[in-house]
C-alpha positions in Angstrom: 16.3 -12.3 16.4 17.3 -8.6 16.4 18.2 -8.8 12.7 14.7 -10.3 12.0 13.0 -7.4 13.8 15.1 -4.9 11.9 14.1 -6.5 8.6 10.4 -6.5 9.7 10.6 -2.8 10.5 12.2 -2.1 7.2 9.6 -4.1 5.4 6.8 -2.2 7.2 8.3 1.1 6.1 9.1 2.1 9.7 12.7 3.0 8.9 11.7 5.7 6.5 13.3 3.7 3.6 10.0 3.1 1.8 11.6 2.3 -1.6 13.5 -0.6 -0.1 10.5 -1.7 1.8 8.5 -2.0 -1.4 10.7 -4.7 -2.7 10.6 -6.7 0.6 6.8 -6.4 0.8 6.4 -7.6 -2.8 8.6 -10.5 -2.1 6.6 -11.4 1.0 3.4 -11.3 -1.0 4.9 -13.5 -3.7 5.9 -16.0 -1.0 2.3 -16.2 0.2 2.2 -13.7 3.1 -1.0 -12.2 4.5 -2.4 -10.2 1.6 -4.5 -7.9 3.7 -1.8 -6.6 5.9 1.1 -6.7 3.3 -0.9 -4.8 0.7 -1.8 -2.2 3.3 1.8 -1.8 4.2 2.7 -1.7 0.5 0.1 1.0 -0.1 1.6 3.1 2.7 5.1 2.8 1.2 3.8 3.8 -2.3 2.0 6.7 -0.8 5.2 7.9 0.9 7.0 7.6 -2.4 4.2 9.6 -4.1 3.1 6.7 -6.3 -0.5 7.3 -5.6 -2.1 5.1 -8.3 0.0 2.1 -7.1 -1.1 2.9 -3.6 -4.8 2.8 -4.7 -4.2 -0.6 -6.4 -2.7 -1.9 -3.1 -5.5 -0.5 -1.0 -8.1 -2.2 -3.3 -6.1 -5.5 -3.0 -6.0 -5.1 0.8 -9.7 -4.5 1.0 -10.5 -7.4 -1.3 -8.3 -9.6 1.0 -10.4 -8.6 4.0 -8.7 -5.6 5.4 -11.2 -3.1 6.8 -9.2 -1.1 9.4 -9.4 2.6 10.1 -5.8 2.8 8.7 -7.1 1.6 5.3 -9.8 4.2 5.1 -7.6 7.0 6.4 -4.9 6.2 3.9 -7.5 6.0 1.1 -8.7 9.5 2.0 -5.1 10.8 2.0 -4.4 9.3 -1.4 -7.6 10.8 -2.8 -6.6 14.2 -1.5 -3.2 13.9 -3.0 -4.6 12.8 -6.4 -7.0 15.7 -6.6 -9.9 15.8 -9.0 -7.9 14.7 -12.1 -6.6 11.6 -10.3 -10.0 10.8 -9.0 -11.5 10.9 -12.5 -8.7 8.7 -13.8 -9.3 6.1 -11.1 -13.0 6.1 -11.9 -12.3 5.4 -15.6 -9.9 2.6 -14.6 -12.6 1.0 -12.4 -15.2 1.3 -15.1 -12.9 -0.5 -17.5 -12.6 -3.5 -15.2 
């Protein structure tokens, strides 16, 4: 049981090893895990790794899956701040292309 908890903490990015957590979270999504919470955790990991566009994609997926927590909105604000004006314009173009 302790090993399972360690794995869960690693997957949630709580160990500070966000790069490793990305792989575990993607695997959990592929195996049918909860899309709302897993995508939110994945977005957090991408944000910590400074992969902001990937973080936005995961935030969008989490929201589409029903996530609507304060964490989601707070992280989205942090990503927008990190991207700056150029990043915001890029994301708007991507959304228009959909």
